[in-house]
BAFI-3210 file (N, C-alpha, C; in Angstrom, 3 decimals, decimal comma, padded with zeros to 6 digits):
// residues 105
n [1|2|3|4|5|6|7|8|9|10|11|12|13|14|15|16|17|18|19|20|21|22|23|24|25|26|27|28|29|30|31|32|33|34|35|36|37|38|39|40|41|42|43|44|45|46|47|48|49|50|51|52|53|54|55|56|57|58|59|60|61|62|63|64|65|66|67|68|69|70|71|72|73|74|75|76|77|78|79|80|81|82|83|84|85|86|87|88|89|90|91|92|93|94|95|96|97|98|99|100|101|102|103|104|105]
n.u [012,501|015,752|017,575|019,095|021,947|022,384|023,996|027,356|027,447|028,787|028,494|025,994|024,599|024,766|023,544|020,571|019,411|018,791|017,164|014,939|013,801|013,222|010,946|008,461|005,989|002,751|001,428|003,310|005,045|003,504|003,083|005,168|005,694|003,562|004,390|006,725|006,015|004,729|006,534|008,099|006,250|005,675|008,668|008,759|006,766|007,890|010,493|009,427|007,477|009,438|009,220|010,359|009,933|008,294|010,250|010,548|008,882|009,368|010,869|008,824|006,452|007,413|008,952|006,778|004,657|006,411|007,050|004,328|003,962|005,842|006,026|003,217|002,174|004,966|006,038|008,503|011,503|012,705|015,012|016,153|017,139|019,312|020,667|020,863|021,803|021,848|019,188|017,512|018,522|017,555|014,793|014,291|014,987|013,582|011,287|011,254|011,733|009,497|007,625|008,604|008,196|009,424|009,324|006,884|003,349]
n.v [-008,227|-008,059|-005,532|-005,964|-005,408|-003,263|-002,975|-003,711|-006,584|-009,213|-012,016|-014,036|-015,536|-014,265|-011,990|-012,829|-013,242|-010,717|-010,102|-011,202|-010,153|-007,946|-008,493|-008,992|-008,699|-010,403|-010,426|-009,052|-011,203|-012,991|-011,762|-011,554|-014,543|-014,742|-013,208|-014,435|-016,970|-016,347|-015,527|-017,572|-019,344|-017,922|-017,792|-020,922|-020,709|-019,043|-020,620|-022,807|-021,893|-020,087|-017,701|-015,006|-012,277|-011,935|-011,513|-009,037|-008,712|-010,224|-008,649|-006,490|-008,400|-009,703|-007,714|-005,900|-006,912|-007,719|-004,726|-003,790|-004,982|-004,172|-001,358|-000,886|-002,491|-003,666|-001,385|-000,123|000,337|-001,800|-004,504|-004,583|-002,375|-001,410|-003,924|-005,394|-008,383|-010,025|-009,680|-010,310|-013,182|-013,696|-013,578|-016,025|-017,783|-017,352|-018,029|-021,073|-021,947|-020,859|-022,707|-025,104|-024,853|-023,339|-020,809|-018,938|-018,448]
n.w [011,362|010,319|008,925|005,713|003,974|001,132|-000,787|-002,727|-002,696|-002,818|-004,052|-005,652|-003,652|-001,120|-001,736|-002,571|-000,198|000,616|-001,692|-001,250|001,074|-000,016|-001,329|000,580|000,512|-000,036|-002,761|-004,429|-004,610|-005,936|-008,047|-009,221|-009,711|-011,630|-013,991|-014,371|-014,973|-017,305|-018,593|-019,476|-020,719|-022,925|-023,832|-024,574|-026,567|-028,554|-029,281|-030,245|-032,005|-033,933|-033,942|-033,858|-033,209|-031,355|-029,236|-027,951|-026,198|-023,953|-021,401|-021,114|-020,496|-018,174|-016,499|-016,308|-014,512|-012,282|-011,368|-011,123|-008,801|-007,036|-006,799|-006,110|-003,942|-002,535|-001,966|-002,833|-004,735|-007,347|-007,098|-009,786|-010,912|-009,173|-008,975|-011,860|-012,962|-010,624|-009,742|-011,840|-011,789|-009,251|-009,578|-010,822|-009,067|-006,733|-008,303|-008,408|-005,677|-004,932|-006,016|-005,086|-002,326|-000,808|-000,485|000,664|-000,930]
ca.u [013,402|017,029|017,609|020,282|022,852|021,957|025,359|028,585|027,690|030,042|028,060|024,499|024,328|025,023|022,351|019,515|018,332|018,175|016,453|013,571|013,460|012,514|009,867|008,147|004,516|002,603|000,901|004,436|005,855|002,484|002,802|006,382|005,271|002,667|005,318|007,914|005,342|004,236|007,725|008,446|005,199|006,198|009,765|008,572|006,194|008,756|011,325|008,739|007,103|010,470|008,752|011,166|009,415|007,639|011,549|010,281|007,638|009,961|011,169|007,519|005,629|008,349|008,923|005,694|004,157|007,138|007,234|003,209|004,137|006,980|005,721|001,842|002,319|005,792|006,069|010,064|012,195|012,617|016,460|016,718|017,870|020,775|021,810|020,095|021,910|021,677|017,766|017,299|018,454|016,605|013,594|013,913|015,059|012,348|010,026|011,589|011,515|008,016|007,371|009,129|007,360|010,794|008,950|005,263|002,667]
ca.v [-008,729|-007,291|-004,993|-006,663|-004,165|-003,267|-002,543|-004,423|-007,845|-010,373|-013,193|-014,235|-016,444|-012,965|-011,307|-013,680|-012,916|-009,064|-009,806|-011,964|-009,217|-006,848|-009,607|-009,682|-008,897|-011,977|-010,165|-008,768|-012,462|-013,584|-010,934|-011,896|-015,670|-014,973|-012,696|-015,459|-017,814|-015,849|-015,282|-019,031|-019,783|-017,284|-018,478|-021,960|-020,279|-018,298|-021,358|-023,901|-021,422|-019,649|-016,398|-014,071|-010,806|-011,550|-011,335|-007,763|-008,758|-010,332|-007,424|-006,053|-009,096|-010,018|-006,505|-005,229|-007,694|-007,321|-003,574|-003,506|-005,754|-003,232|000,104|-000,536|-003,482|-003,461|-000,049|000,267|-000,094|-002,814|-004,510|-004,604|-000,822|-001,309|-005,086|-006,169|-009,628|-010,936|-009,807|-011,433|-014,466|-014,065|-013,983|-017,450|-018,689|-017,405|-018,892|-022,239|-021,675|-020,960|-024,065|-026,331|-024,613|-022,870|-019,290|-018,852|-017,386]
ca.w [010,446|010,458|007,395|005,056|003,136|-000,455|-001,905|-002,523|-002,686|-003,472|-004,710|-005,312|-002,158|-000,442|-002,351|-002,393|001,396|000,355|-002,875|-000,563|001,892|-000,895|-001,831|001,704|000,203|-000,882|-003,734|-004,986|-005,045|-006,695|-009,536|-010,141|-010,379|-012,845|-014,868|-014,985|-015,663|-018,787|-019,839|-019,703|-021,767|-024,144|-024,409|-025,023|-027,816|-029,713|-029,568|-031,184|-033,392|-034,372|-034,133|-032,862|-033,484|-029,879|-028,163|-027,501|-025,213|-022,804|-020,645|-020,922|-019,313|-016,858|-015,573|-015,943|-013,443|-011,319|-011,213|-010,277|-007,256|-005,987|-006,566|-005,471|-002,860|-001,615|-002,348|-002,705|-005,816|-007,540|-007,197|-010,693|-011,043|-008,810|-009,245|-012,651|-013,345|-009,445|-009,691|-012,807|-011,212|-007,900|-010,293|-011,508|-007,947|-006,298|-008,837|-008,102|-004,676|-004,483|-006,510|-004,108|-001,139|000,387|-000,420|000,641|-001,851]
c.u [014,605|017,258|018,947|020,814|022,160|023,341|026,287|028,423|028,218|029,841|026,676|023,892|024,085|023,718|020,812|018,491|017,901|016,977|014,953|013,060|012,592|011,361|008,891|006,503|004,138|002,244|001,916|004,850|004,589|002,854|004,456|006,675|004,556|003,606|006,255|007,105|005,163|005,551|008,302|007,669|005,467|007,651|009,655|007,800|007,278|009,760|010,753|008,041|008,343|010,363|008,980|010,865|009,028|008,797|011,218|009,641|008,213|010,135|009,549|006,672|006,356|008,478|007,753|004,962|005,141|007,228|005,618|003,553|005,060|006,518|003,795|001,608|003,476|005,999|007,786|010,574|012,707|014,409|016,983|017,108|019,180|021,604|020,729|020,506|021,682|019,933|017,267|017,617|017,810|015,058|013,146|014,161|014,192|011,170|010,463|011,425|010,077|007,069|007,553|008,488|008,594|010,132|007,683|004,893|002,246]
c.v [-007,614|-006,823|-005,667|-005,197|-004,566|-003,268|-003,745|-005,828|-008,628|-011,742|-013,373|-014,735|-015,332|-012,125|-011,657|-013,087|-011,719|-009,529|-010,706|-011,099|-008,203|-007,586|-010,023|-009,589|-009,949|-011,547|-009,569|-010,083|-012,985|-013,002|-011,397|-013,377|-015,833|-014,133|-013,717|-016,676|-017,584|-015,793|-016,646|-019,488|-019,206|-017,937|-019,931|-021,918|-019,908|-019,409|-022,540|-023,093|-020,641|-018,380|-015,651|-012,816|-010,783|-011,650|-010,094|-007,694|-009,458|-009,574|-006,418|-006,560|-009,129|-008,633|-005,656|-005,653|-007,323|-005,804|-002,966|-003,818|-004,645|-002,117|-000,083|-001,699|-003,376|-002,147|000,270|-000,003|-001,419|-002,991|-004,484|-003,421|-001,096|-002,920|-006,082|-007,821|-010,562|-010,668|-010,720|-013,291|-014,654|-014,438|-015,493|-018,463|-018,767|-018,162|-020,304|-022,266|-021,712|-022,237|-025,478|-025,929|-023,851|-021,332|-019,536|-017,953|-016,404]
c.w [010,035|008,994|006,783|004,204|002,176|-001,317|-001,425|-002,255|-003,484|-004,166|-004,628|-004,364|-001,486|-001,009|-002,195|-000,970|001,414|-000,528|-001,695|000,470|001,107|-001,393|-000,600|001,550|-000,348|-002,205|-005,114|-005,304|-005,982|-008,260|-010,313|-010,319|-011,379|-013,785|-015,565|-015,394|-017,181|-019,633|-019,900|-020,722|-023,071|-024,844|-025,198|-026,551|-029,019|-030,036|-030,565|-032,413|-034,154|-034,779|-033,605|-032,532|-031,713|-028,881|-027,522|-026,195|-023,717|-021,513|-020,594|-019,858|-017,968|-016,058|-015,511|-014,865|-012,019|-010,584|-010,619|-008,884|-006,246|-006,150|-006,200|-004,505|-002,011|-001,293|-001,948|-004,178|-006,062|-007,638|-008,651|-011,247|-010,806|-008,808|-010,164|-012,750|-011,929|-009,847|-010,732|-012,237|-010,127|-008,481|-010,233|-010,133|-006,949|-006,479|-008,281|-006,776|-004,358|-004,845|-005,594|-002,727|000,017|000,671|-000,199|-000,643|-001,147]
res [m|t|a|i|k|q|e|g|f|q|s|f|a|e|f|y|p|y|y|l|q|e|h|s|h|a|v|c|r|r|l|h|f|v|g|t|s|c|v|l|l|l|l|g|y|v|l|t|s|q|n|f|v|w|l|w|a|f|p|v|i|g|y|g|f|a|w|v|g|h|f|f|f|e|k|n|r|p|a|t|f|k|h|p|f|y|s|l|a|g|d|f|v|m|y|k|d|m|i|i|g|r|v|s|w]
***
């Protein structure tokens, strides 16, 4: 696979192939999926219960699973450090792509 540049992305469409390249290990992708699923479930709980004290848990849960995947399986630095907004969008697009079968588990 050809390396994709990691600086100066002009759009999310340009960033996403790089994002996928940084998530080539299946365990890392699965950990992202678990973390994103937990965040969505927690969001549902917070919205229905209006127990907003749990908002602090979003970054802990979401990044916790993802960072374990990167540091222990991918052995790379999460894209969040340099591209926080594109990376957050990438998490949700990859989540959707895993559900519909566009990205493998």
